[in-house]
PyMOL commands that place a pseudoatom at each C-alpha (Angstrom):
pseudoatom trace, name=CA, resn=MET, resi=1, chain=A, elem=C, hetatm=0, pos=[19.415, -63.670, -64.069]
pseudoatom trace, name=CA, resn=SER, resi=2, chain=A, elem=C, hetatm=0, pos=[17.350, -66.775, -63.472]
pseudoatom trace, name=CA, resn=THR, resi=3, chain=A, elem=C, hetatm=0, pos=[13.896, -66.726, -61.922]
pseudoatom trace, name=CA, resn=LYS, resi=4, chain=A, elem=C, hetatm=0, pos=[15.086, -68.666, -58.871]
pseudoatom trace, name=CA, resn=VAL, resi=5, chain=A, elem=C, hetatm=0, pos=[17.860, -66.130, -58.212]
pseudoatom trace, name=CA, resn=LYS, resi=6, chain=A, elem=C, hetatm=0, pos=[15.388, -63.259, -58.516]
pseudoatom trace, name=CA, resn=GLN, resi=7, chain=A, elem=C, hetatm=0, pos=[13.000, -64.972, -56.118]
pseudoatom trace, name=CA, resn=ALA, resi=8, chain=A, elem=C, hetatm=0, pos=[15.839, -65.579, -53.664]
pseudoatom trace, name=CA, resn=ILE, resi=9, chain=A, elem=C, hetatm=0, pos=[16.870, -61.911, -53.815]
pseudoatom trace, name=CA, resn=ILE, resi=10, chain=A, elem=C, hetatm=0, pos=[13.270, -60.792, -53.305]
pseudoatom trace, name=CA, resn=SER, resi=11, chain=A, elem=C, hetatm=0, pos=[12.859, -63.194, -50.380]
pseudoatom trace, name=CA, resn=ILE, resi=12, chain=A, elem=C, hetatm=0, pos=[16.074, -61.996, -48.743]
pseudoatom trace, name=CA, resn=GLY, resi=13, chain=A, elem=C, hetatm=0, pos=[15.019, -58.382, -49.291]
pseudoatom trace, name=CA, resn=ALA, resi=14, chain=A, elem=C, hetatm=0, pos=[11.603, -59.064, -47.774]
pseudoatom trace, name=CA, resn=ILE, resi=15, chain=A, elem=C, hetatm=0, pos=[13.171, -60.708, -44.728]
pseudoatom trace, name=CA, resn=PHE, resi=16, chain=A, elem=C, hetatm=0, pos=[15.576, -57.780, -44.325]
pseudoatom trace, name=CA, resn=ILE, resi=17, chain=A, elem=C, hetatm=0, pos=[12.752, -55.235, -44.538]
pseudoatom trace, name=CA, resn=TYR, resi=18, chain=A, elem=C, hetatm=0, pos=[10.656, -57.280, -42.100]
pseudoatom trace, name=CA, resn=ILE, resi=19, chain=A, elem=C, hetatm=0, pos=[13.516, -57.428, -39.573]
pseudoatom trace, name=CA, resn=PHE, resi=20, chain=A, elem=C, hetatm=0, pos=[14.423, -53.785, -40.117]
pseudoatom trace, name=CA, resn=LEU, resi=21, chain=A, elem=C, hetatm=0, pos=[10.870, -52.541, -39.615]
pseudoatom trace, name=CA, resn=GLY, resi=22, chain=A, elem=C, hetatm=0, pos=[10.286, -54.893, -36.696]
pseudoatom trace, name=CA, resn=TRP, resi=23, chain=A, elem=C, hetatm=0, pos=[13.372, -53.989, -34.707]
pseudoatom trace, name=CA, resn=THR, resi=24, chain=A, elem=C, hetatm=0, pos=[13.549, -50.281, -35.533]
pseudoatom trace, name=CA, resn=ILE, resi=25, chain=A, elem=C, hetatm=0, pos=[9.878, -49.286, -35.544]
pseudoatom trace, name=CA, resn=VAL, resi=26, chain=A, elem=C, hetatm=0, pos=[7.320, -51.887, -34.458]
pseudoatom trace, name=CA, resn=ILE, resi=27, chain=A, elem=C, hetatm=0, pos=[9.090, -53.417, -31.451]
pseudoatom trace, name=CA, resn=PRO, resi=28, chain=A, elem=C, hetatm=0, pos=[10.387, -50.079, -30.050]
pseudoatom trace, name=CA, resn=VAL, resi=29, chain=A, elem=C, hetatm=0, pos=[6.901, -48.588, -30.331]
pseudoatom trace, name=CA, resn=LEU, resi=30, chain=A, elem=C, hetatm=0, pos=[5.338, -51.560, -28.537]
pseudoatom trace, name=CA, resn=VAL, resi=31, chain=A, elem=C, hetatm=0, pos=[8.034, -51.504, -25.834]
pseudoatom trace, name=CA, resn=THR, resi=32, chain=A, elem=C, hetatm=0, pos=[7.575, -47.748, -25.348]
pseudoatom trace, name=CA, resn=LYS, resi=33, chain=A, elem=C, hetatm=0, pos=[3.805, -48.150, -25.026]
pseudoatom trace, name=CA, resn=PHE, resi=34, chain=A, elem=C, hetatm=0, pos=[4.293, -50.983, -22.518]
pseudoatom trace, name=CA, resn=VAL, resi=35, chain=A, elem=C, hetatm=0, pos=[6.683, -48.933, -20.386]
pseudoatom trace, name=CA, resn=LEU, resi=36, chain=A, elem=C, hetatm=0, pos=[4.454, -45.862, -20.472]
pseudoatom trace, name=CA, resn=ASP, resi=37, chain=A, elem=C, hetatm=0, pos=[1.354, -47.874, -19.561]
pseudoatom trace, name=CA, resn=GLN, resi=38, chain=A, elem=C, hetatm=0, pos=[3.140, -49.631, -16.705]
pseudoatom trace, name=CA, resn=SER, resi=39, chain=A, elem=C, hetatm=0, pos=[4.597, -46.379, -15.386]
pseudoatom trace, name=CA, resn=PHE, resi=40, chain=A, elem=C, hetatm=0, pos=[1.747, -43.922, -15.776]
pseudoatom trace, name=CA, resn=LYS, resi=41, chain=A, elem=C, hetatm=0, pos=[-1.634, -45.577, -16.396]
pseudoatom trace, name=CA, resn=THR, resi=42, chain=A, elem=C, hetatm=0, pos=[-2.240, -46.647, -12.807]
pseudoatom trace, name=CA, resn=ARG, resi=43, chain=A, elem=C, hetatm=0, pos=[-3.543, -44.508, -9.976]
pseudoatom trace, name=CA, resn=VAL, resi=44, chain=A, elem=C, hetatm=0, pos=[-1.332, -43.876, -6.977]
pseudoatom trace, name=CA, resn=LYS, resi=45, chain=A, elem=C, hetatm=0, pos=[-3.303, -44.846, -3.876]
pseudoatom trace, name=CA, resn=LYS, resi=46, chain=A, elem=C, hetatm=0, pos=[-0.739, -45.345, -1.135]
pseudoatom trace, name=CA, resn=THR, resi=47, chain=A, elem=C, hetatm=0, pos=[1.858, -43.249, 0.610]
pseudoatom trace, name=CA, resn=PHE, resi=48, chain=A, elem=C, hetatm=0, pos=[4.142, -43.854, 3.578]
pseudoatom trace, name=CA, resn=ILE, resi=49, chain=A, elem=C, hetatm=0, pos=[1.976, -44.562, 6.625]
pseudoatom trace, name=CA, resn=CYS, resi=50, chain=A, elem=C, hetatm=0, pos=[4.270, -42.564, 8.931]
pseudoatom trace, name=CA, resn=ASP, resi=51, chain=A, elem=C, hetatm=0, pos=[3.700, -39.405, 6.898]
pseudoatom trace, name=CA, resn=ASP, resi=52, chain=A, elem=C, hetatm=0, pos=[0.546, -38.221, 8.591]
pseudoatom trace, name=CA, resn=ASN, resi=53, chain=A, elem=C, hetatm=0, pos=[-0.210, -34.830, 10.126]
pseudoatom trace, name=CA, resn=LYS, resi=54, chain=A, elem=C, hetatm=0, pos=[-0.456, -36.376, 13.584]
pseudoatom trace, name=CA, resn=PHE, resi=55, chain=A, elem=C, hetatm=0, pos=[3.319, -36.895, 13.515]
pseudoatom trace, name=CA, resn=TYR, resi=56, chain=A, elem=C, hetatm=0, pos=[3.826, -33.126, 13.167]
pseudoatom trace, name=CA, resn=PRO, resi=57, chain=A, elem=C, hetatm=0, pos=[2.196, -31.371, 16.135]
pseudoatom trace, name=CA, resn=GLY, resi=58, chain=A, elem=C, hetatm=0, pos=[1.130, -27.826, 15.328]
pseudoatom trace, name=CA, resn=LEU, resi=59, chain=A, elem=C, hetatm=0, pos=[1.073, -28.319, 11.554]
pseudoatom trace, name=CA, resn=GLN, resi=60, chain=A, elem=C, hetatm=0, pos=[-2.228, -27.040, 10.202]
pseudoatom trace, name=CA, resn=GLU, resi=61, chain=A, elem=C, hetatm=0, pos=[-3.692, -27.999, 6.811]
pseudoatom trace, name=CA, resn=THR, resi=62, chain=A, elem=C, hetatm=0, pos=[-6.345, -25.981, 4.962]
pseudoatom trace, name=CA, resn=PRO, resi=63, chain=A, elem=C, hetatm=0, pos=[-7.672, -27.938, 1.929]
pseudoatom trace, name=CA, resn=LYS, resi=64, chain=A, elem=C, hetatm=0, pos=[-8.021, -26.122, -1.388]
pseudoatom trace, name=CA, resn=TYR, resi=65, chain=A, elem=C, hetatm=0, pos=[-9.237, -27.855, -4.551]
pseudoatom trace, name=CA, resn=PHE, resi=66, chain=A, elem=C, hetatm=0, pos=[-8.342, -26.470, -7.964]
pseudoatom trace, name=CA, resn=ILE, resi=67, chain=A, elem=C, hetatm=0, pos=[-8.743, -27.451, -11.627]
pseudoatom trace, name=CA, resn=SER, resi=68, chain=A, elem=C, hetatm=0, pos=[-5.914, -28.622, -13.870]
pseudoatom trace, name=CA, resn=LYS, resi=69, chain=A, elem=C, hetatm=0, pos=[-6.953, -29.470, -17.421]
pseudoatom trace, name=CA, resn=LYS, resi=70, chain=A, elem=C, hetatm=0, pos=[-10.466, -30.671, -16.425]
pseudoatom trace, name=CA, resn=ASN, resi=71, chain=A, elem=C, hetatm=0, pos=[-9.271, -32.679, -13.397]
pseudoatom trace, name=CA, resn=LYS, resi=72, chain=A, elem=C, hetatm=0, pos=[-9.989, -31.510, -9.867]
pseudoatom trace, name=CA, resn=LEU, resi=73, chain=A, elem=C, hetatm=0, pos=[-6.792, -31.699, -7.837]
pseudoatom trace, name=CA, resn=TYR, resi=74, chain=A, elem=C, hetatm=0, pos=[-6.384, -31.719, -4.077]
pseudoatom trace, name=CA, resn=GLY, resi=75, chain=A, elem=C, hetatm=0, pos=[-4.172, -29.017, -2.650]
pseudoatom trace, name=CA, resn=ALA, resi=76, chain=A, elem=C, hetatm=0, pos=[-3.744, -27.418, 0.742]
pseudoatom trace, name=CA, resn=PHE, resi=77, chain=A, elem=C, hetatm=0, pos=[-2.165, -24.447, 2.452]
pseudoatom trace, name=CA, resn=PHE, resi=78, chain=A, elem=C, hetatm=0, pos=[0.009, -25.438, 5.402]
pseudoatom trace, name=CA, resn=THR, resi=79, chain=A, elem=C, hetatm=0, pos=[0.819, -23.215, 8.341]
pseudoatom trace, name=CA, resn=HIS, resi=80, chain=A, elem=C, hetatm=0, pos=[2.346, -23.848, 11.728]
pseudoatom trace, name=CA, resn=GLU, resi=81, chain=A, elem=C, hetatm=0, pos=[0.671, -22.873, 14.968]
pseudoatom trace, name=CA, resn=GLY, resi=82, chain=A, elem=C, hetatm=0, pos=[2.309, -19.818, 16.477]
pseudoatom trace, name=CA, resn=HIS, resi=83, chain=A, elem=C, hetatm=0, pos=[4.368, -18.979, 13.396]
pseudoatom trace, name=CA, resn=GLY, resi=84, chain=A, elem=C, hetatm=0, pos=[4.172, -15.944, 11.088]
pseudoatom trace, name=CA, resn=PRO, resi=85, chain=A, elem=C, hetatm=0, pos=[4.046, -13.403, 9.548]
pseudoatom trace, name=CA, resn=TYR, resi=86, chain=A, elem=C, hetatm=0, pos=[5.057, -15.253, 6.396]
pseudoatom trace, name=CA, resn=LYS, resi=87, chain=A, elem=C, hetatm=0, pos=[8.273, -14.609, 4.521]
pseudoatom trace, name=CA, resn=GLY, resi=88, chain=A, elem=C, hetatm=0, pos=[6.845, -15.996, 1.292]
pseudoatom trace, name=CA, resn=LEU, resi=89, chain=A, elem=C, hetatm=0, pos=[4.836, -18.762, -0.330]
pseudoatom trace, name=CA, resn=ILE, resi=90, chain=A, elem=C, hetatm=0, pos=[6.594, -22.080, -1.032]
pseudoatom trace, name=CA, resn=ILE, resi=91, chain=A, elem=C, hetatm=0, pos=[4.906, -24.505, -3.412]
pseudoatom trace, name=CA, resn=VAL, resi=92, chain=A, elem=C, hetatm=0, pos=[6.083, -28.057, -2.662]
pseudoatom trace, name=CA, resn=SER, resi=93, chain=A, elem=C, hetatm=0, pos=[5.588, -30.395, -5.628]
pseudoatom trace, name=CA, resn=HIS, resi=94, chain=A, elem=C, hetatm=0, pos=[5.981, -34.164, -5.225]
pseudoatom trace, name=CA, resn=GLY, resi=95, chain=A, elem=C, hetatm=0, pos=[7.790, -36.887, -7.158]
pseudoatom trace, name=CA, resn=ILE, resi=96, chain=A, elem=C, hetatm=0, pos=[6.359, -39.748, -9.184]
pseudoatom trace, name=CA, resn=GLY, resi=97, chain=A, elem=C, hetatm=0, pos=[4.321, -42.487, -7.523]
pseudoatom trace, name=CA, resn=CYS, resi=98, chain=A, elem=C, hetatm=0, pos=[3.502, -40.637, -4.297]
pseudoatom trace, name=CA, resn=SER, resi=99, chain=A, elem=C, hetatm=0, pos=[1.644, -37.574, -3.000]
pseudoatom trace, name=CA, resn=HIS, resi=100, chain=A, elem=C, hetatm=0, pos=[2.046, -34.438, -0.916]
pseudoatom trace, name=CA, resn=LEU, resi=101, chain=A, elem=C, hetatm=0, pos=[1.866, -36.637, 2.200]
pseudoatom trace, name=CA, resn=ASN, resi=102, chain=A, elem=C, hetatm=0, pos=[5.340, -37.974, 1.451]
pseudoatom trace, name=CA, resn=TYR, resi=103, chain=A, elem=C, hetatm=0, pos=[6.664, -34.443, 1.900]
pseudoatom trace, name=CA, resn=LEU, resi=104, chain=A, elem=C, hetatm=0, pos=[5.122, -33.511, 5.246]
pseudoatom trace, name=CA, resn=GLN, resi=105, chain=A, elem=C, hetatm=0, pos=[8.574, -33.440, 6.840]
pseudoatom trace, name=CA, resn=VAL, resi=106, chain=A, elem=C, hetatm=0, pos=[9.684, -30.809, 4.314]
pseudoatom trace, name=CA, resn=ILE, resi=107, chain=A, elem=C, hetatm=0, pos=[6.371, -28.958, 4.606]
pseudoatom trace, name=CA, resn=ASP, resi=108, chain=A, elem=C, hetatm=0, pos=[6.628, -28.938, 8.402]
pseudoatom trace, name=CA, resn=TYR, resi=109, chain=A, elem=C, hetatm=0, pos=[10.198, -27.595, 8.226]
pseudoatom trace, name=CA, resn=PHE, resi=110, chain=A, elem=C, hetatm=0, pos=[9.304, -24.710, 5.903]
pseudoatom trace, name=CA, resn=SER, resi=111, chain=A, elem=C, hetatm=0, pos=[6.212, -23.777, 7.915]
pseudoatom trace, name=CA, resn=ARG, resi=112, chain=A, elem=C, hetatm=0, pos=[8.319, -23.667, 11.091]
pseudoatom trace, name=CA, resn=LYS, resi=113, chain=A, elem=C, hetatm=0, pos=[10.597, -21.228, 9.276]
pseudoatom trace, name=CA, resn=ASP, resi=114, chain=A, elem=C, hetatm=0, pos=[7.653, -18.836, 8.834]
pseudoatom trace, name=CA, resn=TYR, resi=115, chain=A, elem=C, hetatm=0, pos=[6.745, -19.693, 5.249]
pseudoatom trace, name=CA, resn=LEU, resi=116, chain=A, elem=C, hetatm=0, pos=[3.243, -20.288, 3.952]
pseudoatom trace, name=CA, resn=VAL, resi=117, chain=A, elem=C, hetatm=0, pos=[3.358, -23.655, 2.169]
pseudoatom trace, name=CA, resn=PHE, resi=118, chain=A, elem=C, hetatm=0, pos=[1.107, -24.940, -0.576]
pseudoatom trace, name=CA, resn=SER, resi=119, chain=A, elem=C, hetatm=0, pos=[1.318, -28.576, -1.620]
pseudoatom trace, name=CA, resn=PHE, resi=120, chain=A, elem=C, hetatm=0, pos=[-0.912, -30.755, -3.799]
pseudoatom trace, name=CA, resn=ASP, resi=121, chain=A, elem=C, hetatm=0, pos=[-1.454, -34.169, -5.365]
pseudoatom trace, name=CA, resn=MET, resi=122, chain=A, elem=C, hetatm=0, pos=[-0.761, -34.533, -9.076]
pseudoatom trace, name=CA, resn=THR, resi=123, chain=A, elem=C, hetatm=0, pos=[-3.333, -35.957, -11.480]
pseudoatom trace, name=CA, resn=GLY, resi=124, chain=A, elem=C, hetatm=0, pos=[-3.944, -39.643, -10.748]
pseudoatom trace, name=CA, resn=CYS, resi=125, chain=A, elem=C, hetatm=0, pos=[-2.346, -39.425, -7.304]
pseudoatom trace, name=CA, resn=CYS, resi=126, chain=A, elem=C, hetatm=0, pos=[-4.131, -40.087, -4.008]
pseudoatom trace, name=CA, resn=LEU, resi=127, chain=A, elem=C, hetatm=0, pos=[-6.712, -37.364, -3.316]
pseudoatom trace, name=CA, resn=SER, resi=128, chain=A, elem=C, hetatm=0, pos=[-6.755, -35.881, -6.834]
pseudoatom trace, name=CA, resn=GLU, resi=129, chain=A, elem=C, hetatm=0, pos=[-8.834, -36.936, -9.838]
pseudoatom trace, name=CA, resn=GLY, resi=130, chain=A, elem=C, hetatm=0, pos=[-7.403, -38.829, -12.778]
pseudoatom trace, name=CA, resn=LYS, resi=131, chain=A, elem=C, hetatm=0, pos=[-9.020, -42.039, -14.034]
pseudoatom trace, name=CA, resn=LYS, resi=132, chain=A, elem=C, hetatm=0, pos=[-6.196, -42.579, -16.541]
pseudoatom trace, name=CA, resn=GLY, resi=133, chain=A, elem=C, hetatm=0, pos=[-3.526, -42.444, -13.851]
pseudoatom trace, name=CA, resn=MET, resi=134, chain=A, elem=C, hetatm=0, pos=[-0.609, -40.038, -13.938]
pseudoatom trace, name=CA, resn=GLU, resi=135, chain=A, elem=C, hetatm=0, pos=[-0.772, -39.880, -17.762]
pseudoatom trace, name=CA, resn=GLY, resi=136, chain=A, elem=C, hetatm=0, pos=[2.917, -39.160, -18.415]
pseudoatom trace, name=CA, resn=MET, resi=137, chain=A, elem=C, hetatm=0, pos=[5.943, -37.013, -17.651]
pseudoatom trace, name=CA, resn=HIS, resi=138, chain=A, elem=C, hetatm=0, pos=[4.310, -33.941, -19.189]
pseudoatom trace, name=CA, resn=ARG, resi=139, chain=A, elem=C, hetatm=0, pos=[1.424, -34.037, -16.715]
pseudoatom trace, name=CA, resn=ALA, resi=140, chain=A, elem=C, hetatm=0, pos=[3.671, -32.832, -13.888]
pseudoatom trace, name=CA, resn=ILE, resi=141, chain=A, elem=C, hetatm=0, pos=[4.422, -29.646, -15.854]
pseudoatom trace, name=CA, resn=ILE, resi=142, chain=A, elem=C, hetatm=0, pos=[0.734, -29.010, -16.547]
pseudoatom trace, name=CA, resn=ASP, resi=143, chain=A, elem=C, hetatm=0, pos=[-0.323, -29.621, -12.932]
pseudoatom trace, name=CA, resn=LEU, resi=144, chain=A, elem=C, hetatm=0, pos=[2.519, -27.590, -11.438]
pseudoatom trace, name=CA, resn=LYS, resi=145, chain=A, elem=C, hetatm=0, pos=[1.647, -24.629, -13.658]
pseudoatom trace, name=CA, resn=SER, resi=146, chain=A, elem=C, hetatm=0, pos=[-1.989, -24.883, -12.540]
pseudoatom trace, name=CA, resn=ALA, resi=147, chain=A, elem=C, hetatm=0, pos=[-0.888, -25.037, -8.892]
pseudoatom trace, name=CA, resn=ILE, resi=148, chain=A, elem=C, hetatm=0, pos=[1.345, -21.972, -9.274]
pseudoatom trace, name=CA, resn=LEU, resi=149, chain=A, elem=C, hetatm=0, pos=[-1.380, -19.896, -10.928]
pseudoatom trace, name=CA, resn=PHE, resi=150, chain=A, elem=C, hetatm=0, pos=[-3.948, -21.009, -8.338]
pseudoatom trace, name=CA, resn=ALA, resi=151, chain=A, elem=C, hetatm=0, pos=[-1.950, -20.716, -5.110]
pseudoatom trace, name=CA, resn=SER, resi=152, chain=A, elem=C, hetatm=0, pos=[-0.271, -17.406, -5.970]
pseudoatom trace, name=CA, resn=THR, resi=153, chain=A, elem=C, hetatm=0, pos=[-3.642, -15.695, -6.521]
pseudoatom trace, name=CA, resn=GLN, resi=154, chain=A, elem=C, hetatm=0, pos=[-5.330, -16.859, -3.302]
pseudoatom trace, name=CA, resn=GLU, resi=155, chain=A, elem=C, hetatm=0, pos=[-6.052, -14.427, -0.504]
pseudoatom trace, name=CA, resn=GLU, resi=156, chain=A, elem=C, hetatm=0, pos=[-3.684, -16.282, 1.839]
pseudoatom trace, name=CA, resn=ALA, resi=157, chain=A, elem=C, hetatm=0, pos=[-0.744, -15.629, -0.496]
pseudoatom trace, name=CA, resn=LYS, resi=158, chain=A, elem=C, hetatm=0, pos=[-1.540, -12.007, -1.311]
pseudoatom trace, name=CA, resn=GLY, resi=159, chain=A, elem=C, hetatm=0, pos=[1.630, -9.901, -1.449]
pseudoatom trace, name=CA, resn=LEU, resi=160, chain=A, elem=C, hetatm=0, pos=[3.976, -12.861, -0.895]
pseudoatom trace, name=CA, resn=LYS, resi=161, chain=A, elem=C, hetatm=0, pos=[6.879, -13.848, -3.106]
pseudoatom trace, name=CA, resn=VAL, resi=162, chain=A, elem=C, hetatm=0, pos=[6.421, -17.264, -4.717]
pseudoatom trace, name=CA, resn=PHE, resi=163, chain=A, elem=C, hetatm=0, pos=[9.023, -20.021, -4.480]
pseudoatom trace, name=CA, resn=VAL, resi=164, chain=A, elem=C, hetatm=0, pos=[8.811, -23.519, -5.971]
pseudoatom trace, name=CA, resn=PHE, resi=165, chain=A, elem=C, hetatm=0, pos=[10.344, -26.646, -4.422]
pseudoatom trace, name=CA, resn=GLY, resi=166, chain=A, elem=C, hetatm=0, pos=[10.202, -29.602, -6.828]
pseudoatom trace, name=CA, resn=HIS, resi=167, chain=A, elem=C, hetatm=0, pos=[11.585, -33.101, -6.289]
pseudoatom trace, name=CA, resn=SER, resi=168, chain=A, elem=C, hetatm=0, pos=[12.360, -35.784, -8.920]
pseudoatom trace, name=CA, resn=TRP, resi=169, chain=A, elem=C, hetatm=0, pos=[9.378, -35.799, -11.325]
pseudoatom trace, name=CA, resn=SER, resi=170, chain=A, elem=C, hetatm=0, pos=[8.630, -32.272, -10.126]
pseudoatom trace, name=CA, resn=GLY, resi=171, chain=A, elem=C, hetatm=0, pos=[12.328, -31.410, -10.159]
pseudoatom trace, name=CA, resn=PHE, resi=172, chain=A, elem=C, hetatm=0, pos=[12.054, -31.879, -13.911]
pseudoatom trace, name=CA, resn=ALA, resi=173, chain=A, elem=C, hetatm=0, pos=[8.685, -30.092, -14.048]
pseudoatom trace, name=CA, resn=SER, resi=174, chain=A, elem=C, hetatm=0, pos=[9.778, -27.122, -11.932]
pseudoatom trace, name=CA, resn=ALA, resi=175, chain=A, elem=C, hetatm=0, pos=[12.557, -26.297, -14.410]
pseudoatom trace, name=CA, resn=CYS, resi=176, chain=A, elem=C, hetatm=0, pos=[10.330, -26.909, -17.456]
pseudoatom trace, name=CA, resn=VAL, resi=177, chain=A, elem=C, hetatm=0, pos=[7.496, -24.767, -16.135]
pseudoatom trace, name=CA, resn=LEU, resi=178, chain=A, elem=C, hetatm=0, pos=[9.708, -21.696, -16.422]
pseudoatom trace, name=CA, resn=ASN, resi=179, chain=A, elem=C, hetatm=0, pos=[9.384, -22.012, -20.204]
pseudoatom trace, name=CA, resn=ASP, resi=180, chain=A, elem=C, hetatm=0, pos=[5.775, -20.927, -19.742]
pseudoatom trace, name=CA, resn=LYS, resi=181, chain=A, elem=C, hetatm=0, pos=[5.520, -17.126, -19.623]
pseudoatom trace, name=CA, resn=GLU, resi=182, chain=A, elem=C, hetatm=0, pos=[2.379, -17.067, -17.485]
pseudoatom trace, name=CA, resn=ALA, resi=183, chain=A, elem=C, hetatm=0, pos=[3.896, -19.298, -14.806]
pseudoatom trace, name=CA, resn=ARG, resi=184, chain=A, elem=C, hetatm=0, pos=[7.353, -17.702, -15.015]
pseudoatom trace, name=CA, resn=GLU, resi=185, chain=A, elem=C, hetatm=0, pos=[5.952, -14.275, -14.202]
pseudoatom trace, name=CA, resn=LYS, resi=186, chain=A, elem=C, hetatm=0, pos=[4.558, -15.638, -10.917]
pseudoatom trace, name=CA, resn=VAL, resi=187, chain=A, elem=C, hetatm=0, pos=[7.719, -17.417, -9.703]
pseudoatom trace, name=CA, resn=ASP, resi=188, chain=A, elem=C, hetatm=0, pos=[10.478, -15.515, -7.894]
pseudoatom trace, name=CA, resn=ALA, resi=189, chain=A, elem=C, hetatm=0, pos=[12.800, -18.497, -7.399]
pseudoatom trace, name=CA, resn=LEU, resi=190, chain=A, elem=C, hetatm=0, pos=[12.798, -22.277, -7.438]
pseudoatom trace, name=CA, resn=VAL, resi=191, chain=A, elem=C, hetatm=0, pos=[14.738, -25.272, -6.198]
pseudoatom trace, name=CA, resn=THR, resi=192, chain=A, elem=C, hetatm=0, pos=[14.917, -28.479, -8.220]
pseudoatom trace, name=CA, resn=ILE, resi=193, chain=A, elem=C, hetatm=0, pos=[15.921, -31.576, -6.233]
pseudoatom trace, name=CA, resn=ALA, resi=194, chain=A, elem=C, hetatm=0, pos=[17.024, -34.791, -8.015]
pseudoatom trace, name=CA, resn=GLY, resi=195, chain=A, elem=C, hetatm=0, pos=[15.531, -33.536, -11.249]
pseudoatom trace, name=CA, resn=PHE, resi=196, chain=A, elem=C, hetatm=0, pos=[16.661, -34.358, -14.789]
pseudoatom trace, name=CA, resn=ASN, resi=197, chain=A, elem=C, hetatm=0, pos=[17.059, -32.482, -18.068]
pseudoatom trace, name=CA, resn=GLY, resi=198, chain=A, elem=C, hetatm=0, pos=[14.892, -34.731, -20.219]
pseudoatom trace, name=CA, resn=TYR, resi=199, chain=A, elem=C, hetatm=0, pos=[12.860, -37.877, -19.919]
pseudoatom trace, name=CA, resn=TRP, resi=200, chain=A, elem=C, hetatm=0, pos=[13.967, -40.025, -22.875]
pseudoatom trace, name=CA, resn=ASP, resi=201, chain=A, elem=C, hetatm=0, pos=[17.032, -41.383, -21.058]
pseudoatom trace, name=CA, resn=LEU, resi=202, chain=A, elem=C, hetatm=0, pos=[14.799, -42.212, -18.107]
pseudoatom trace, name=CA, resn=MET, resi=203, chain=A, elem=C, hetatm=0, pos=[12.305, -44.034, -20.332]
pseudoatom trace, name=CA, resn=GLU, resi=204, chain=A, elem=C, hetatm=0, pos=[15.125, -45.968, -22.006]
pseudoatom trace, name=CA, resn=GLU, resi=205, chain=A, elem=C, hetatm=0, pos=[16.422, -47.046, -18.604]
pseudoatom trace, name=CA, resn=GLN, resi=206, chain=A, elem=C, hetatm=0, pos=[12.957, -48.176, -17.510]
pseudoatom trace, name=CA, resn=GLY, resi=207, chain=A, elem=C, hetatm=0, pos=[12.437, -50.031, -20.783]
pseudoatom trace, name=CA, resn=ALA, resi=208, chain=A, elem=C, hetatm=0, pos=[15.716, -51.936, -20.397]
pseudoatom trace, name=CA, resn=ARG, resi=209, chain=A, elem=C, hetatm=0, pos=[14.854, -52.752, -16.801]
pseudoatom trace, name=CA, resn=ARG, resi=210, chain=A, elem=C, hetatm=0, pos=[11.426, -54.140, -17.709]
pseudoatom trace, name=CA, resn=VAL, resi=211, chain=A, elem=C, hetatm=0, pos=[12.043, -55.952, -21.007]
pseudoatom trace, name=CA, resn=GLY, resi=212, chain=A, elem=C, hetatm=0, pos=[15.839, -56.214, -21.303]
pseudoatom trace, name=CA, resn=PRO, resi=213, chain=A, elem=C, hetatm=0, pos=[18.374, -54.351, -23.435]
for i in range(1, 213): cmd.bond("trace and resi %d" % i, "trace and resi %d" % (i + 1))
show_as sticks, trace
zoom trace
């Protein structure tokens, strides 16, 4: 085999390896990092302006801060004037890109039905700490576990059964958190709304939306 043929084969092989590595490893990694940064490395500062306590007469909010993996998170117990005794504690956990304020309608409904409600802001969202933003899908599981362990042990919730209501991001987290023995032992039942089984399909969809198929 001539030298030129060998050089051509080596060149073709090098190009193939370059393309293979680029399109199967380097580019996917860069795209994944871009999508994750765009989705989770910003703080959530706004919520719907109509979702304010003043739109729900009689709804009372008692702030309670708690720690979740070194971050101080804002939480609150919600009750409704003239309602009680409580049938149980419902922990309302919000979806991605918002806060507990987006769920005041749900919180108001449960409190009117004689439930003690606890709701909170995830890491990087509104009133909670989190300089790195929401950090990722896994953060919802960590924060929800911390909220369950905190709220269920407070004096207000003493003797009450614990229920979890999770939507979207927290719909996913509320199902996942049951894999944790410590959290599972505290929860009597949960509802997952618009949740999903895993997050890779979601990340793939977001990646295609942002940078193309």
